[in-house]
C-alpha positions in Angstrom: 0.0 0.0 0.0 1.2 3.5 -0.8 0.4 6.5 1.3 0.0 9.7 -0.9 0.4 13.0 0.9 -1.6 15.3 -1.2 -3.9 18.3 -1.8 -4.9 19.7 -5.2 -1.9 21.3 -7.0 -0.8 20.2 -10.5 2.2 18.5 -8.9 -0.1 16.4 -6.8 -2.5 15.8 -9.7 0.3 14.1 -11.7 0.8 11.6 -8.9 -2.9 10.8 -8.6 -2.9 10.2 -12.4 0.1 7.9 -12.2 -1.3 5.9 -9.4 -4.6 5.5 -11.2 -3.0 4.6 -14.5 -0.8 2.0 -12.8 -3.6 0.5 -10.7 -1.5 0.7 -7.6 -3.5 0.8 -4.3 -3.0 3.9 -2.3 -4.4 5.8 0.7 -4.9 9.6 0.6 -3.4 11.6 3.4 -4.3 15.3 3.0 -1.8 18.0 3.9 -3.6 21.4 3.8 -0.9 23.8 2.8 -3.3 26.7 3.3 -3.3 25.9 7.0 0.5 25.4 7.2 0.2 21.7 7.8 3.3 21.1 5.6 5.4 22.6 8.5 4.1 20.0 11.0 7.0 18.0 12.5 5.3 14.8 11.5 5.2 15.8 7.8 8.7 17.2 7.9 9.9 13.6 8.6 8.3 12.6 5.3 9.6 15.6 3.3 12.2 17.9 4.9 11.5 20.3 2.0 7.9 20.8 3.4 6.2 20.3 0.0 3.6 18.0 -1.4 3.3 15.5 -3.0 5.2 12.8 -1.2 4.6 9.1 -0.9 5.5 6.3 1.5 5.5 2.9 -0.2 5.1 0.3 2.5 6.1 -2.4 0.0 9.2 -0.7 -1.4 12.5 -2.3 -2.6 13.1 -5.7 -1.0 9.7 -5.4 0.7 10.9 -2.5 2.9 9.1 0.9 3.3 10.5 3.8 1.3 9.7 7.5 1.4 9.9 9.6 -1.7 9.4 13.3 -2.3 9.6 15.6 -5.3 7.0 14.7 -8.0 9.5 13.8 -10.7 11.3 11.4 -8.5 7.9 9.9 -7.5 6.9 9.4 -11.1 10.2 7.7 -12.0 9.9 5.4 -9.0 6.3 4.4 -9.8 7.2 3.9 -13.5 10.0 1.5 -12.5 7.8 -0.2 -9.8 4.9 -0.8 -12.2 7.0 -1.3 -15.3 4.8 1.1 -17.2 4.8 4.6 -18.8 8.6 4.7 -19.3 10.1 3.3 -22.5 12.4 0.3 -22.1 14.6 1.1 -25.0 17.5 3.3 -23.7 17.3 5.9 -26.5 13.5 6.2 -26.1 13.9 6.4 -22.3 16.2 9.4 -22.6 13.8 11.0 -25.1 11.0 10.7 -22.6 13.2 11.7 -19.7 14.3 15.0 -21.2 10.7 16.1 -21.8 9.9 15.2 -18.2 12.8 17.4 -17.2 11.4 20.3 -19.3 8.2 20.0 -17.2 10.1 19.9 -13.9 12.6 22.7 -14.7 10.6 25.0 -16.9 6.8 24.3 -17.3 6.2 23.8 -13.6 8.2 26.8 -12.3 7.2 29.2 -15.0 3.5 28.3 -15.0 3.4 28.4 -11.2 5.0 31.9 -11.1 2.5 33.2 -13.7 -0.3 31.9 -11.5 1.2 33.6 -8.4 1.6 37.0 -10.0 -1.8 36.9 -11.7 -3.8 35.7 -8.7 -1.9 36.5 -5.5 0.7 39.2 -5.9 0.1 43.0 -5.6 0.2 44.7 -9.0 3.2 46.9 -9.7 3.0 50.0 -12.0 4.6 48.2 -14.9 3.7 44.6 -13.9 7.2 43.6 -15.0 7.1 40.1 -13.2 3.7 39.3 -14.7 4.7 40.2 -18.2 8.0 38.3 -17.8 6.3 35.1 -16.8 3.4 35.5 -19.2 5.9 35.7 -22.1 7.8 32.7 -20.9 4.7 30.6 -20.5 3.6 31.4 -24.1 7.1 30.5 -25.3 6.9 27.2 -23.5 3.5 26.4 -25.0 5.0 27.0 -28.4 7.8 24.6 -27.6 5.3 21.9 -26.6 3.2 22.6 -29.7 6.2 22.1 -31.9 7.1 18.9 -30.2 3.6 17.5 -30.5 3.7 18.3 -34.2 6.6 15.8 -34.4 5.3 13.0 -32.2 2.0 12.0 -30.8 3.3 12.3 -27.2 5.9 14.4 -25.6 8.3 11.5 -25.0 7.7 10.1 -28.5 5.4 7.4 -29.8 4.3 6.2 -26.3 2.2 7.9 -23.6 4.7 8.3 -20.7 5.4 10.1 -17.4 6.5 13.1 -19.5 2.8 13.5 -20.5 1.5 12.6 -17.1 3.7 15.3 -15.6 2.9 18.0 -18.1 -0.9 17.5 -18.5 -2.0 19.0 -15.2 -0.1 22.2 -15.8 -1.9 22.8 -19.0 -5.4 22.3 -17.6 -5.7 26.1 -17.0 -4.4 27.1 -20.5 -7.2 29.6 -21.1 -6.5 31.4 -17.9 -2.8 31.3 -18.8 -3.6 33.3 -21.9 -3.1 30.3 -24.3 -6.3 29.1 -26.0 -6.2 25.9 -28.1 -7.6 27.6 -31.2 -4.0 28.2 -32.5 -2.5 25.1 -30.9 -3.9 22.1 -32.8 -1.2 19.7 -31.7 -1.7 20.6 -28.0 -5.4 20.4 -28.4 -5.2 16.9 -29.8 -2.8 15.7 -27.1 -4.8 17.3 -24.3 -8.1 15.9 -25.5 -6.6 12.4 -25.8 -5.2 12.4 -22.2 -8.3 14.0 -20.7 -10.4 11.1 -22.1 -8.3 8.4 -20.5 -10.4 6.6 -17.7 -7.6 6.7 -15.2 -7.1 10.5 -15.7 -10.9 11.0 -15.3 -10.8 9.0 -12.1 -7.8 10.9 -10.7 -9.2 14.3 -11.5 -12.6 13.3 -9.9 -10.7 12.5 -6.7 -8.8 15.8 -6.8 -12.1 17.8 -7.4 -13.6 16.3 -4.2 -10.7 17.5 -2.0 -11.6 20.4 0.3 -8.9 22.9 1.5 -8.7 26.1 3.5 -7.6 28.1 0.5 -10.7 30.3 0.3 -10.7 30.8 4.1 -7.0 31.3 4.7 -6.1 34.2 6.9 -3.6 36.9 5.8 -1.0 35.3 8.1 -1.6 31.9 6.6 -1.2 33.3 3.1 2.0 35.1 4.1 3.4 31.8 5.5 2.5 29.9 2.4 4.1 32.5 0.1 7.0 33.2 2.3 6.3 36.9 2.5 5.7 39.4 5.3 7.2 38.3 8.6 8.0 34.9 6.9 10.2 36.5 4.2 13.9 35.6 4.3 15.5 38.9 3.3 
């Protein structure tokens, strides 16, 4: 059995999708980051970086429990455990892995910063940060569009953890200023993944999760974003 420490972010969604796709049994353990629960000593034993998702696989290597944090590491571990969604051929594996890295190092950070500056940050006179992240997000969508014009999936001919990792970050593409009207390859790819039964099951579970986000106090928001008295300056 796998314990999944979760809430609703795109990084968490990708692990829900992977677990459902692989058919691995898991138990949800919610960590409400809007209440600061990620800083609880009990959770810090699971992830010293105080982030979700994280998993504890009670049937890990050699039958021993193993704790894994960081969504990319979790996806790779689960792919190896289940023997699915990662090509076996070395060259194809590297192809999928590099597109997974693009999600981890570019899509996730840039899309996340755009969301922050659009929804949570005070507006500056020239909105430099917002414009900077909006431009980078549109550039990355163009990179994905071009790639999906060359192959059916990001990693190549097979649906892989590169697609599972990237898909949740594109679910808000309209709000990110990127409609699918001029992105036919992304539209095709997105629609195909959204129709997968495991993806539907995973997103239904995510949609049912309740958090304190809409009721968070200013202090809780400051702690979450590392600002105000929580800023390290």
